[in-house]
C-alpha positions as CSV (number, residue, x, y, z in Angstrom):
1,M,50.9,81.1,129.2
2,T,52.4,81.8,132.6
3,H,55.7,80.1,133.5
4,R,57.1,79.5,136.9
5,H,60.6,81.0,136.9
6,T,63.4,78.9,138.5
7,Q,67.1,79.4,138.8
8,V,68.4,77.1,136.2
9,L,72.1,78.2,135.9
10,V,74.1,79.0,139.0
11,A,77.7,80.2,139.3
12,D,79.0,80.0,142.8
13,G,82.3,81.7,143.4
14,L,83.8,80.6,140.1
15,A,87.5,81.4,139.6
16,K,90.0,80.5,137.0
17,R,93.7,81.0,137.1
18,Y,96.3,80.1,134.4
19,G,99.6,80.2,136.3
20,R,99.9,83.8,137.6
21,V,97.2,85.1,135.3
22,T,93.7,85.3,136.8
23,A,91.0,85.1,134.1
24,V,88.1,84.9,136.5
25,A,88.6,86.1,140.1
26,D,85.3,85.4,141.8
27,M,82.0,85.2,140.0
28,S,78.6,84.4,141.5
29,F,75.3,84.9,139.6
30,T,72.1,83.1,138.6
31,V,70.2,82.7,135.4
32,R,66.4,82.1,135.5
33,S,64.1,80.2,133.2
34,G,61.6,82.0,130.9
35,A,64.0,84.9,130.3
36,V,66.9,86.0,128.2
37,T,69.8,87.0,130.3
38,G,72.6,89.3,128.9
39,F,76.2,88.7,130.1
40,F,78.2,91.8,129.5
41,G,81.7,93.1,130.3
42,P,84.8,94.6,128.7
43,N,87.3,92.5,126.7
44,G,89.4,90.5,129.1
45,A,86.7,90.6,131.9
46,G,86.5,86.8,131.9
47,K,83.1,86.4,130.1
48,T,84.0,83.5,127.8
49,T,86.0,81.7,130.5
50,A,83.1,82.0,132.9
51,L,80.7,80.7,130.3
52,K,83.0,77.7,129.7
53,M,83.1,76.9,133.4
54,L,79.3,77.3,133.7
55,V,78.6,74.6,131.0
56,G,81.5,72.3,131.9
57,L,83.9,73.1,129.1
58,A,86.5,74.3,131.6
59,R,87.4,73.2,135.1
60,P,87.3,76.0,137.7
61,T,90.2,76.7,139.9
62,A,87.7,77.5,142.6
63,G,83.9,77.6,143.0
64,R,81.3,75.4,141.4
65,A,78.6,75.7,138.6
66,F,75.2,74.1,138.7
67,I,72.6,73.3,136.0
68,N,69.1,72.5,137.3
69,G,70.5,72.1,140.8
70,A,73.1,69.5,139.7
71,P,76.9,70.2,139.8
72,V,78.1,70.6,136.2
73,D,81.1,68.4,136.9
74,S,78.9,65.4,137.7
75,M,76.6,65.7,134.6
76,I,76.7,63.7,131.4
77,P,76.4,66.1,128.4
78,D,72.9,66.1,126.9
79,A,72.0,68.1,123.9
80,R,68.4,68.0,124.9
81,V,69.2,69.8,128.2
82,I,71.7,72.4,127.1
83,G,72.8,73.8,123.8
84,V,76.1,75.7,123.7
85,Y,77.8,78.0,121.2
86,I,81.0,79.3,122.7
87,E,83.7,78.3,120.2
88,P,83.5,78.5,116.4
89,C,81.4,75.7,114.9
90,G,84.4,73.4,114.4
91,A,83.2,71.9,111.2
92,H,85.8,70.6,108.7
93,P,86.0,73.1,105.8
94,G,85.7,70.3,103.3
95,R,82.4,68.9,104.7
96,S,79.0,70.3,104.2
97,G,77.1,72.0,107.0
98,R,74.4,69.2,106.7
99,A,77.1,66.5,107.1
100,H,78.6,68.2,110.1
101,L,75.2,68.4,111.8
102,R,74.3,64.8,110.9
103,T,77.5,63.6,112.6
104,L,76.7,65.5,115.7
105,A,73.1,64.3,115.7
106,T,74.3,60.7,115.6
107,L,76.8,61.2,118.4
108,A,74.0,62.8,120.5
109,G,71.5,60.1,119.7
110,L,69.2,62.6,118.0
111,P,67.0,61.8,115.0
112,R,68.4,62.7,111.6
113,A,65.3,64.6,110.7
114,R,66.3,67.2,113.3
115,V,69.2,68.2,111.1
116,D,66.9,69.6,108.3
117,E,64.7,71.2,111.0
118,V,67.5,73.3,112.5
119,L,68.9,74.1,109.0
120,T,65.6,75.6,108.2
121,T,65.4,77.4,111.6
122,V,68.7,79.1,111.1
123,G,68.1,79.9,107.4
124,L,70.7,77.5,105.9
125,D,68.3,75.3,103.9
126,E,70.2,75.6,100.7
127,A,73.6,76.4,102.1
128,G,73.5,73.2,104.1
129,R,74.6,71.3,101.0
130,R,77.7,73.5,100.6
131,R,81.1,73.0,102.0
132,V,81.7,74.9,105.2
133,G,85.0,76.3,103.8
134,K,82.8,78.4,101.4
135,Y,80.7,79.9,104.2
136,S,80.8,83.5,105.1
137,M,81.3,84.5,108.7
138,G,77.6,85.0,109.2
139,M,76.8,81.6,107.7
140,R,79.4,80.0,110.1
141,Q,77.7,81.8,112.9
142,R,74.3,80.4,111.9
143,L,75.8,76.9,111.6
144,G,77.1,77.3,115.2
145,L,73.7,78.3,116.3
146,A,72.2,75.3,114.5
147,V,74.6,73.0,116.5
148,A,73.3,74.7,119.8
149,L,69.7,74.1,118.7
150,L,70.1,70.6,117.5
151,G,68.8,68.9,120.6
152,D,65.9,71.4,121.0
153,P,67.4,72.2,124.4
154,Q,65.8,73.7,127.5
155,I,68.9,75.9,128.0
156,L,70.9,78.0,125.5
157,V,74.3,79.5,126.3
158,L,75.6,81.6,123.5
159,D,78.8,83.6,123.3
160,E,78.6,86.6,121.0
161,P,75.9,85.1,118.8
162,V,75.4,88.2,116.7
163,N,79.0,88.4,115.5
164,G,79.0,88.3,111.7
165,L,75.2,88.6,111.3
166,D,73.7,91.3,109.1
167,P,70.8,93.4,110.4
168,R,68.3,90.9,109.1
169,G,70.1,88.1,110.8
170,I,70.3,90.0,114.1
171,A,66.5,90.6,114.0
172,W,65.9,86.9,113.2
173,L,68.1,85.9,116.2
174,R,66.3,88.3,118.5
175,T,62.9,86.8,117.5
176,L,64.3,83.3,118.0
177,L,65.6,84.0,121.5
178,R,62.5,85.8,122.6
179,E,60.4,82.8,121.4
180,Q,62.6,80.5,123.4
181,A,62.1,82.5,126.6
182,A,58.3,82.7,125.9
183,L,58.3,78.9,125.9
184,G,59.7,79.0,129.5
185,R,63.3,78.1,128.4
186,T,66.5,79.6,129.6
187,V,68.8,81.8,127.4
188,L,72.1,83.2,128.5
189,L,74.1,85.2,125.9
190,S,77.1,87.5,125.9
191,S,77.2,90.4,123.4
192,H,79.1,93.6,122.9
193,V,76.2,95.1,120.8
194,L,74.5,96.7,123.7
195,S,71.9,98.6,121.7
196,E,70.7,95.4,120.2
197,A,70.9,93.5,123.5
198,A,68.7,96.0,125.2
199,Q,65.9,95.0,122.8
200,T,66.5,91.3,123.5
201,V,67.3,90.7,127.2
202,D,65.2,90.6,130.3
203,D,68.0,90.4,132.9
204,V,71.5,91.7,133.0
205,V,74.8,90.4,134.5
206,V,77.7,92.8,134.2
207,V,81.2,91.7,134.9
208,D,84.5,93.5,135.2
209,Q,88.0,92.4,136.1
210,G,86.8,88.8,136.7
211,R,84.0,89.7,139.1
212,V,80.3,90.5,138.9
213,V,79.6,94.2,139.4
214,H,75.8,94.1,138.7
215,Q,73.0,91.6,138.4
216,G,69.3,92.5,138.0
217,A,66.4,93.0,135.7
218,L,66.8,95.3,132.8
219,S,63.6,97.0,133.8
220,D,65.3,98.0,137.1
221,L,67.9,100.0,135.2
222,E,65.2,101.5,133.0
223,G,63.1,102.4,136.1
224,R,66.1,104.4,137.4
225,G,66.2,106.3,134.1
226,E,69.3,104.5,132.9
227,S,69.8,102.9,129.5
228,L,71.8,99.7,129.3
229,E,74.6,101.5,127.6
230,L,74.9,104.1,130.3
231,A,74.7,101.6,133.2
232,Y,77.3,99.5,131.5
233,F,79.8,102.4,131.1
234,N,79.2,103.5,134.7
235,L,79.7,100.0,136.0
236,T,82.8,99.2,134.0
237,G,84.5,102.6,134.2
238,G,83.7,103.5,130.6
239,T,85.6,100.6,129.0
240,Q,84.5,99.0,125.7
241,S,83.2,95.5,125.5
């Protein structure tokens, strides 16, 4: 199936300052539908802050963010439009994963049946009955992904989604994200595991010191004979993500 690609997420001169500290200086980039876009940069480059501004979880000091052409600050949150995993899952340790998802589904006006569907999708069928306080880091990560997927959204924004996942879990996530893109949906993810990301992403946005230093298709880098890892180190001065 052929999908018409559109610019779904737009960051236009986003900046965020906390007093004298500049977390994001000036970021402008776009994210298209039907693709997985990787958002890369060293620790402290402003990735998480930028993602929060892009989805409306943080108010920019300057600049604007748009989803499907609409300013984020004018939108009513809708789990059917965008699913976000930026912070830890936020579930009370004494509640089960299933109970946590049921509460969120009710708040979002989603059918309860969707809870069991996403638990199956993320591989927490049995663990969904257990208290979140007993979950491993990888299981918490899967629960956070279940939250993002709850509304079967057209857009996914994920901050370091592979953290805590074992190799099998990473391969599962790669397949999931590629399937989402194949359906014409939009995926934006940050990751410090560049070797894995190179197998997953179509497009690349690299940031450093609060600014975008590169945006383009991964194939453009490969066409120049550069791996994602080499390009990243060249663009960021050899600093680790």
